[in-house]
C-alpha positions as CSV (number, residue, x, y, z in Angstrom):
1,V,288.3,229.1,172.4
2,F,290.0,227.3,169.6
3,S,292.9,224.9,169.3
4,V,294.6,224.6,165.8
5,I,295.7,221.3,164.3
6,H,297.7,222.1,161.1
7,S,300.1,220.8,158.7
8,V,301.9,223.4,156.6
9,R,301.8,222.8,152.9
10,R,305.1,221.0,151.7
11,M,306.4,220.6,148.2
12,N,304.2,218.2,146.2
13,Q,302.1,217.5,149.2
14,T,298.4,218.1,149.7
15,P,297.7,220.1,153.0
16,V,295.2,218.9,155.5
17,D,294.3,221.9,157.6
18,L,292.0,221.4,160.5
19,V,290.7,223.7,163.3
20,Q,288.7,221.8,165.8
21,P,286.7,223.6,168.7
22,R,287.2,222.8,172.3
23,Q,283.7,223.7,173.1
24,A,280.8,222.0,171.5
25,D,279.0,225.2,170.6
26,C,282.1,226.5,168.5
27,L,282.1,224.8,165.3
28,F,284.8,225.6,162.7
29,N,286.4,222.9,160.6
30,I,288.8,224.2,157.9
31,E,289.1,220.8,156.3
32,A,285.3,221.0,155.6
33,V,285.9,224.5,154.3
34,R,288.9,223.3,152.0
35,H,286.7,220.4,150.7
36,E,283.8,222.8,149.6
37,L,286.2,225.2,148.0
38,L,288.2,222.3,146.2
39,R,284.8,221.1,144.9
40,N,284.1,224.4,143.2
41,G,287.6,224.7,141.8
42,L,289.4,226.8,144.5
43,D,291.9,224.1,145.1
44,I,294.6,226.2,146.9
45,V,293.8,226.7,150.6
46,H,296.9,227.6,152.7
47,P,297.0,228.6,156.5
48,M,299.1,231.2,157.8
49,S,299.4,233.5,160.9
50,T,298.5,237.3,160.3
51,C,301.7,238.2,162.3
52,W,304.0,236.7,159.7
53,Y,302.6,239.1,157.1
54,N,302.5,242.0,159.5
55,D,306.1,241.4,160.7
56,E,307.3,241.2,157.1
57,R,305.5,244.5,156.3
58,T,307.1,246.3,159.3
59,R,310.5,244.8,158.3
60,M,310.3,246.0,154.7
61,I,309.1,249.5,155.7
62,A,312.0,249.7,158.2
63,A,314.6,248.4,155.7
64,A,313.5,250.9,153.1
65,A,313.6,253.8,155.6
66,T,317.2,253.1,156.5
67,E,318.0,253.7,152.8
68,G,316.0,256.9,152.6
69,N,313.3,255.1,150.7
70,R,309.6,254.4,151.1
71,S,308.4,250.8,150.9
72,P,305.5,250.0,148.7
73,M,304.2,248.1,151.8
74,A,303.9,251.4,153.7
75,G,300.8,252.1,151.9
76,L,299.0,249.0,152.9
77,K,297.4,248.3,156.1
78,P,298.4,245.5,158.5
79,L,296.0,242.5,158.7
80,P,293.5,242.8,161.3
81,H,293.8,241.3,164.7
82,F,290.5,241.3,166.4
83,G,292.4,242.6,169.3
84,R,294.3,239.4,169.7
85,D,297.9,240.8,169.0
86,G,300.0,244.0,169.3
87,Y,299.2,245.6,165.9
88,G,296.4,247.8,167.4
89,G,298.9,250.8,167.5
90,G,299.5,251.2,164.0
91,D,302.9,250.0,163.1
92,V,304.1,249.4,166.7
93,V,304.8,245.6,167.4
94,V,304.5,244.4,170.9
95,V,306.9,241.7,172.0
96,G,305.1,238.4,172.7
97,D,302.1,239.4,170.7
98,K,299.5,236.9,169.4
99,S,297.9,236.7,166.0
100,C,295.1,235.4,164.1
101,L,294.6,232.4,161.7
102,A,294.4,233.4,158.0
103,L,293.7,231.3,154.9
104,I,295.1,232.1,151.5
105,I,292.7,231.0,148.9
106,G,293.5,230.5,145.2
107,N,293.0,228.4,142.2
108,T,294.6,226.4,139.4
109,R,293.2,225.6,136.0
110,A,290.7,223.6,138.1
111,I,288.3,226.5,138.5
112,W,287.4,226.6,134.8
113,K,284.8,223.9,134.6
114,P,283.1,224.5,137.8
115,F,283.0,228.3,136.9
116,G,281.5,227.1,133.4
117,N,278.8,225.0,135.2
118,W,277.9,227.9,137.4
119,L,277.4,230.0,134.3
120,C,275.3,227.2,132.6
121,D,273.0,227.4,135.7
122,D,272.2,230.8,134.6
123,P,273.6,232.0,131.2
124,E,272.5,235.6,132.2
125,R,275.5,235.6,134.5
126,V,277.9,236.0,131.6
127,T,276.6,239.5,131.3
128,D,277.7,240.4,134.7
129,A,280.3,243.1,135.0
130,N,283.0,240.6,136.6
131,P,281.4,237.1,136.6
132,L,284.5,235.3,137.7
133,D,284.8,237.7,140.8
134,R,281.1,237.1,141.5
135,Y,281.7,233.2,141.2
136,V,284.6,233.3,143.5
137,Q,283.0,235.5,146.2
138,E,279.7,233.3,146.2
139,V,281.8,230.1,146.6
140,V,284.1,231.5,149.4
141,E,281.1,233.0,151.4
142,R,279.1,229.8,151.0
143,A,282.0,227.7,152.1
144,L,282.7,229.7,155.3
145,P,280.2,229.3,158.3
146,S,277.8,232.0,158.6
147,S,279.4,235.2,160.2
148,S,276.1,235.9,161.8
149,S,276.2,232.5,163.9
150,S,277.3,233.0,167.5
151,S,279.2,229.6,167.2
152,S,281.2,230.9,164.2
153,P,284.5,233.1,164.5
154,N,284.4,236.6,163.3
155,R,286.2,237.1,160.0
156,H,287.4,239.6,157.5
157,I,287.6,238.6,153.9
158,F,290.0,240.6,151.5
159,W,289.6,240.0,147.8
160,A,292.5,240.1,145.3
161,W,290.5,242.5,143.1
162,E,290.0,245.1,145.8
163,M,291.9,248.3,145.1
164,S,291.0,250.7,147.9
165,N,293.9,251.4,150.1
166,D,292.4,250.2,153.2
167,R,291.5,246.8,151.6
168,I,294.7,245.9,149.4
169,V,296.6,243.0,150.7
170,A,299.9,242.2,149.1
171,M,298.7,238.7,148.3
172,A,301.9,237.6,146.6
173,R,303.9,238.7,149.7
174,A,301.5,237.0,152.0
175,A,302.0,233.7,150.0
176,H,305.6,234.2,150.1
177,V,306.0,234.5,153.9
178,A,303.5,231.7,154.4
179,G,305.6,229.4,152.4
180,L,303.1,228.8,149.8
181,A,304.9,230.3,146.8
182,Y,308.1,232.0,145.9
183,L,307.8,235.6,144.9
184,D,310.3,236.5,142.2
185,E,311.3,240.1,142.8
186,T,312.4,240.7,139.2
187,S,309.2,239.4,137.3
188,K,306.8,239.8,140.3
189,L,305.6,236.3,139.4
190,S,304.9,233.8,142.1
191,F,306.1,230.3,141.7
192,H,304.5,227.4,143.4
193,P,306.5,224.3,144.0
194,T,303.9,222.2,141.9
195,Y,302.0,224.6,139.7
196,G,304.7,227.0,138.9
197,A,303.2,230.2,137.8
198,W,300.0,228.7,136.8
199,F,297.7,229.7,139.7
200,S,295.9,232.6,140.9
201,L,295.5,234.1,144.3
202,R,291.9,235.0,145.0
203,A,291.3,235.9,148.6
204,L,292.8,236.1,152.0
205,V,290.4,235.3,155.0
206,V,291.3,236.3,158.5
207,L,289.6,234.6,161.2
208,D,289.1,235.4,164.9
209,I,291.0,232.1,165.9
210,P,294.6,232.0,167.3
211,G,297.3,231.9,164.7
212,L,299.7,229.0,164.1
213,G,302.3,230.5,166.3
214,G,306.1,230.1,165.9
215,S,308.2,231.4,163.0
216,P,306.9,231.2,159.4
217,P,307.7,228.1,157.3
218,P,310.7,228.2,154.8
219,T,309.8,229.9,151.5
220,P,310.2,227.7,148.6
221,S,313.8,228.1,147.2
222,S,314.2,229.7,143.9
223,S,317.1,227.5,143.3
224,L,314.7,224.5,143.5
225,L,312.0,226.2,141.4
226,L,313.9,227.8,138.6
227,L,316.4,226.3,136.3
228,S,319.7,228.1,135.5
229,G,319.2,231.0,133.3
230,E,315.5,231.3,133.9
231,S,315.8,234.2,136.3
232,L,317.5,236.2,133.7
233,E,314.9,235.2,131.1
234,L,312.2,236.2,133.5
235,G,313.7,239.7,133.8
236,I,314.0,240.1,130.0
237,A,310.5,238.8,129.4
238,F,309.1,241.1,132.1
239,E,310.6,244.3,130.5
240,R,309.3,243.2,127.1
241,A,305.9,242.7,128.4
242,L,305.8,246.1,130.0
243,A,307.1,247.8,127.0
244,V,304.2,246.6,124.8
245,S,301.5,247.3,127.5
246,S,299.7,250.4,128.6
247,F,300.0,249.4,132.3
248,D,301.7,252.1,134.5
249,L,304.6,250.7,136.6
250,K,302.6,251.5,139.7
251,E,300.3,248.6,138.9
252,L,303.2,246.4,139.8
253,R,304.4,248.3,143.0
254,G,303.2,247.2,146.4
255,D,304.1,243.4,145.6
256,R,301.2,243.1,143.4
257,D,301.7,239.7,141.7
258,T,302.0,239.6,138.0
259,N,299.9,236.5,138.3
260,D,297.1,238.9,138.9
261,V,298.2,241.9,136.6
262,D,296.8,239.8,133.8
263,G,293.4,240.2,135.4
264,D,293.2,236.8,136.9
265,A,291.4,238.4,139.7
266,D,288.8,239.3,137.0
267,S,288.7,243.0,137.6
268,D,287.5,245.2,134.7
269,S,291.1,245.7,133.5
270,R,292.1,244.1,130.2
271,L,295.2,244.0,128.3
272,P,295.3,246.1,124.9
273,D,295.3,244.5,121.5
274,D,297.7,241.4,121.4
275,S,300.1,242.6,124.2
276,W,298.7,239.8,126.5
277,H,300.7,237.3,124.6
278,E,303.9,238.8,126.2
279,W,302.5,238.2,129.5
280,V,301.8,234.6,128.6
281,A,305.2,234.3,127.3
282,L,306.5,235.6,130.8
283,R,304.6,232.8,132.5
284,D,306.0,230.3,130.0
285,V,309.6,231.0,130.9
286,A,309.7,228.7,133.8
287,Q,309.5,225.0,133.1
288,I,308.2,224.2,136.5
289,G,304.4,223.8,136.5
290,K,304.0,223.4,132.7
291,S,301.6,220.4,133.0
292,Y,299.3,222.7,135.0
293,R,299.2,225.5,132.3
294,F,295.7,226.9,131.9
295,D,293.7,225.9,128.8
296,N,294.0,228.3,125.9
297,D,290.5,229.8,126.3
298,Q,290.9,230.2,130.0
299,I,294.2,232.1,129.4
300,R,292.7,234.2,126.8
301,Y,289.6,235.2,129.0
302,H,291.9,236.0,131.9
303,Y,294.0,238.5,129.8
304,T,291.3,239.8,127.5
305,K,287.9,239.5,129.3
306,Q,286.2,238.7,126.1
307,K,282.5,237.6,127.0
308,S,282.3,235.4,123.8
309,L,284.8,233.1,125.3
310,L,282.4,232.5,128.2
311,C,279.5,232.0,125.8
312,D,281.5,229.3,123.9
313,L,282.3,227.7,127.3
314,V,278.5,227.5,128.2
315,A,277.7,226.3,124.8
316,R,280.1,223.4,125.1
317,L,279.1,222.4,128.5
318,Q,275.4,222.4,127.5
319,Q,276.3,220.2,124.6
320,S,278.2,217.7,126.7
C-alpha cells in the first residue's frame, strides 16, 4: 500500500513529486526517478491520475455521439487500471471508482547534449533505426525500479512513437487534462506555461499505485499563454504547413500533438524536402517559450532524421 505526496506543477515552478511507501519492503520514490530522468535530459516529469484521462475520453466520445459524430478518442483504449478502478468494463465508468498514478515524461532542448554523450559512448548507435527512441527507452526503463522486483509496483509504459491501436495514448490530451500544457485545438500544438511549444512528450507510465484523487488541476489558460492574434496566426500557419506536406490529415486526428508530428518522438517518419520549415514556423508563432527554442541542429534532426547531424554532434562533443 502506498501513500502519495505530491505537488502539482504550477506555472514557472519546478514540481517535487514524491511517492513514499508505508511498508519498508515497498520502495518507490518518484523524486529519485525524476532526478535520474532530469540528469539524462528528460526534464519534464508530471504526475496525473489515470481517471482524469479516462473520464475525458468518455466525455469526448459521448459529446461527439450526441452530435452524430465519432470522436477520434473512440479509437483509443482507456489507460489501464490494474483492477483498481471501474474501467474494467470497457467504456463503463463506475461511480466512486479509484485510479492509478501515471507519470507524463517529456523533454525540452535539455535532451540534446545527454543524447549526444550517449552516442559518443558508442558511435555505432548512430546507425540504429531510431536512436533517439532507443535512448529515451533506455533512460526511462533504467530510471524506474525493476518491474521484476516484488517491492516495486507493476507498471505499463506507453511510448509516444507507438502506433498500434491498443498502444496509442493521446499524449497531448493527457498533458492537457493533467494541467501540464494547453492543447490548442486549431494547431494541435501543446503550449507549456514555461517552455511554450518547445518541448516533446515521450512516454506515459502507469503505475499500480493509487492515483492523486480529486478533480484534475486547471489547464493553463490560453489567454495567459497566447498573445492577442496568435490563435488566428496559429490556424493560418497550421494550414500552410499541411498544404506543403505529404501528411494525411488522419495523422493529426485522435489528438496527436503537432509537437510530435514533426517526428520528435523519433519515429521513422520524416518530412519531405524543405516543408519542415513550415512546421518550425508554426511553433515560432507563439512568443511564449522562445528562450527555450531548440538549437538549429536539434530542430533539423527532429524534422529530417538526417544521420549526418548526429555524426556532427558526436564529432563536436568528442573534440570538446
